[in-house]
C-alpha positions in Angstrom: 95.4 113.7 89.3 97.8 116.4 90.4 100.6 116.3 92.9 101.7 119.4 94.7 104.2 119.6 97.6 104.0 115.8 98.0 100.1 115.8 98.2 98.1 113.9 95.6 94.8 115.5 94.6 92.1 114.1 92.4 88.4 115.0 91.7 85.8 112.2 92.2 82.5 111.8 90.4 80.8 110.2 93.5 78.0 111.8 95.5 79.4 111.9 99.0 77.5 112.7 102.2 78.7 113.0 105.8 76.3 112.9 108.8 76.3 114.2 112.4 73.4 114.4 114.8 71.2 112.7 112.2 71.6 115.3 109.5 73.9 115.7 106.5 76.5 118.4 107.3 78.0 118.1 103.8 76.5 116.7 100.6 78.3 117.0 97.3 78.7 115.5 93.8 82.0 117.3 93.5 84.2 115.8 96.2 88.0 115.9 96.0 90.2 113.0 97.1 93.4 114.0 98.8 96.2 111.6 99.8 97.6 113.4 102.8 99.5 110.2 103.9 100.9 107.1 102.3 97.8 104.9 102.7 94.2 106.0 102.2 92.8 109.2 100.8 90.4 111.6 102.6 87.5 113.6 101.2 87.4 117.3 100.9 84.1 119.1 100.2 83.5 122.3 98.2 82.7 125.0 100.8 79.4 125.7 98.9 78.3 122.1 99.7 78.9 122.3 103.4 76.4 123.3 106.1 78.4 126.4 107.3 75.7 127.1 109.9 76.8 124.2 112.0 80.5 125.2 112.0 82.0 127.4 114.7 85.6 128.4 114.3 88.0 127.3 117.1 90.8 129.3 118.5 93.2 126.5 117.7 94.8 126.1 114.3 96.6 123.1 112.7 99.8 123.3 110.9 100.8 121.1 107.9 104.2 121.3 106.3 102.7 120.7 102.9 99.2 122.2 103.2 99.9 125.2 105.4 97.8 126.5 108.4 94.3 125.3 108.8 91.4 126.8 110.8 89.7 124.2 112.9 85.9 124.2 113.4 83.6 122.6 116.0 80.6 120.9 114.4 77.3 121.2 116.3 74.1 119.5 115.1 71.0 118.7 117.2 73.0 118.8 120.5 75.8 116.6 119.2 79.1 118.4 119.4 82.3 117.4 117.6 85.2 119.8 118.6 87.8 120.5 115.9 86.1 118.0 113.6 86.3 120.2 110.5 89.1 122.2 109.0 89.9 124.5 106.1 93.2 125.6 104.6 92.1 129.1 103.3 95.6 130.3 102.8 97.1 127.0 101.7 100.1 127.1 99.3 98.1 124.4 97.4 95.5 126.6 95.6 93.2 123.6 95.0 92.6 123.2 98.7 91.6 126.8 99.6 87.9 126.5 99.0 87.5 123.0 100.4 86.5 121.7 103.8 87.6 118.4 105.4 85.9 116.5 108.2 87.6 114.2 110.6 86.3 110.7 109.6 85.9 109.2 113.1 84.3 112.3 114.5 81.3 112.0 112.2 78.4 109.5 112.6 78.2 108.2 109.1 79.7 108.5 105.6 78.0 107.6 102.3 79.4 107.1 98.8 76.2 107.4 96.7 73.7 105.5 98.8 76.1 103.0 100.3 77.6 103.6 103.7 81.4 103.3 103.8 83.6 102.7 106.8 87.1 103.5 107.9 88.1 105.7 105.0 87.1 106.5 101.4 87.6 103.8 98.8 90.8 104.4 96.9 90.2 104.2 93.1 93.7 102.7 92.7 93.2 100.0 95.4 92.2 96.5 94.2 91.0 93.4 95.9 91.2 90.2 93.9 90.1 86.8 95.4 91.3 83.6 93.6 90.6 80.0 94.3 93.8 78.0 94.7 95.2 74.5 95.2 98.3 75.6 97.0 98.9 73.7 100.2 98.8 76.0 103.2 99.8 75.1 106.7 99.5 77.6 109.6 101.4 77.1 112.8 100.9 79.2 115.9 103.2 78.8 118.9 104.6 75.6 117.5 101.1 74.1 117.0 99.6 73.4 113.6 96.3 75.2 113.7 95.2 75.0 110.1 96.1 73.0 107.0 94.3 73.1 103.6 94.8 72.5 99.9 91.7 74.5 99.0 92.5 78.1 100.1 91.2 81.3 98.6 93.9 83.8 98.1 93.1 87.5 98.6 95.4 89.9 96.9 95.0 93.5 98.1 97.0 96.5 96.9 99.8 97.3 99.4 99.4 94.2 101.6 100.8 90.7 101.6 98.7 88.0 100.1 96.1 86.7 102.7 95.3 83.0 102.8 91.7 82.3 103.6 90.9 78.8 104.7 87.7 76.8 105.1 86.7 76.5 108.8 86.6 72.7 108.4 90.3 72.8 107.7 91.1 74.8 110.9 91.5 73.7 114.5 88.5 75.7 115.7 88.8 74.1 119.1 91.9 76.2 119.6 90.2 79.4 118.6 88.6 81.7 121.2 86.2 84.3 119.9 86.9 87.9 121.0 84.9 91.1 121.0 87.2 92.7 118.4 85.7 93.8 115.1 87.1 96.0 112.3 85.6 97.7 109.2 87.2 97.7 105.8 85.7 99.7 102.9 86.6 96.9 100.5 85.8 93.8 102.5 83.2 94.7 105.2 83.0 93.9 108.9 85.5 91.4 110.3 85.2 89.3 113.5 88.2 88.0 115.3 89.5 85.0 117.3 92.6 84.5 119.5 94.5 81.2 119.4 95.3 79.2 122.5 98.4 77.1 121.8 100.6 75.4 124.4 99.0 77.4 127.2 99.8 80.7 125.5 97.1 83.0 124.0 97.9 84.7 120.8 95.4 87.6 120.7 93.3 88.5 117.6 95.5 86.7 115.0 92.5 85.2 113.2 89.6 86.9 111.4 86.7 86.2 109.1 84.0 88.1 107.2 80.5 86.6 107.6 79.0 89.0 105.0 81.8 90.5 103.0 81.2 93.2 100.4 80.7 92.3 96.7 84.4 92.4 95.7 85.3 90.0 98.5 82.3 87.6 98.5 84.5 84.6 97.8 86.0 84.7 101.3 82.6 84.6 103.1 82.9 82.3 106.1 86.6 81.5 105.5 89.2 82.5 108.1 92.6 84.1 107.7 95.7 84.5 109.9 98.0 87.5 110.2 101.0 86.5 108.2 102.9 89.0 110.4 102.1 87.1 113.7 102.0 83.4 112.8 104.1 81.0 110.8 102.8 79.9 107.4 104.1 77.3 105.0 103.1 77.5 101.3 103.6 74.3 99.4 106.1 73.2 102.0 108.1 76.4 102.0 108.0 78.6 105.1 107.2 82.2 104.4 109.0 85.1 106.0 106.8 87.2 108.2 106.1 90.5 106.4 106.5 93.9 107.9 103.3 95.9 107.7 101.3 98.3 109.8 99.8 95.2 111.5 103.1 93.7 112.6 
């Protein structure tokens, strides 16, 4: 790994493909992981592994204090148009970026690492998820009402986040939970479904989630539910925890 001008850069050995309009617009076994921000990395592709015939340069450019000026490209495939969805820093002060192309994640239809589709962002090689069975006593209170209580939680430890307490549904007041249409994707855990909690005539929106079919590294939390530590009150072995400050607060 190298770090230049505050940007972390590392080659990856994975085959990575990105699709738009039903076709691969980039396919490489030489991707580069670039940490442009503090959280997740993004993929950059060697220009030789990108379908340049589907890229049209835009008049607009994008300026980065660390990476320099980028040319933006509209991506067009089979009638599907994604304006400004690709960029290239041809004159970047970071030499390693000059012959690479980046695609906007959400503007593309699908991303694959090897033959597995990945969601939200690339998997960070320095990001871990560990799930451990525990006998700690967990009590969850929402709006002054005890909504869950269990001595058989599964604790999920994820790099950069507070510990999450996953509880069996049989230990949760499911009668107070209202299913919502919200869902999120995590490249380490899978697709989550959400509930709100109605307590004392107040609705606390999307504070509970669960993974029906989690990915391999998170299989132990399948069917269990967890509560946002940032938005509810949680007691662990009788001690009330402080609400953490995270991007979800």
